[in-house]
N, C-alpha and C positions, 0 to 999 in steps of 0.2 A: 643895460638891456640883455646882455648875455647872462648875467647873474639871474635875471628874472626867468629866462628860458631854462637855465639849469635847475632852478627851483621847481619850475613847472614840470620839467622832465622827471625830477625826483618824485614829485607827487604822483605823476602818472605811473611811474614804476611801482611805487608803493601801493597805489590803487590796484594795479594788475596783480601784485602779490596777494593783496587782500582778497580779490575776486577768486584767485586760484585756491586760496586757503578755504574760502567759503564753499567753493564747489566740492572740494575734498570732504569737508565736514558734512555737506548735504548728502553726498554719496554714502558716507558712513551712517548717517542718520536714516537714510532710506533702507539700507541693509539691516539696521537694527529694527526698524519698523516691520520689515518682512519677517524677521526672526521672531519678534514679539507676537506678530499675528499668528504664526505657526504655533507658538507656545500657548496662546490663548485658545486656539482651536483644540489643541491637545487637552488643555484643562477643561474645556467645555465637554469634551467627549468623556473625560474621567468623571465629571460631575454627573452627567447623564447616566453613565454606567452605574455609579454609586446609587443614584436614585432608583434605578431598576432593581438593583440588588436589595435595597431597603424595602421596596415594594414586595419582593419575593419573601423576604424575612417576615414582614408584617403579616403576610397571608398565612404564614406557618404558625403564628402566635395562637395560643389557645384562646378560644372565645371570639376570635376575629371572624366576622361574617363576610362571606365573599360578596354579598350584595350591598355592602356598606359604601361602595364607591359610586 
């Protein structure tokens, strides 16, 4: 009977360690997600800016009509 309780206690302790490990990993993943979201926003801004710059350059091309848009 005591052996069964000892095994159960060991399993409960292992489960508690696993839960703590998963909480830590979850916090790290949330942090990475926030960072990736910031990087994505920065990249979107850069792409938008590049598109605007391309539009300006295309307007300056010879033979480009302003009314073609």
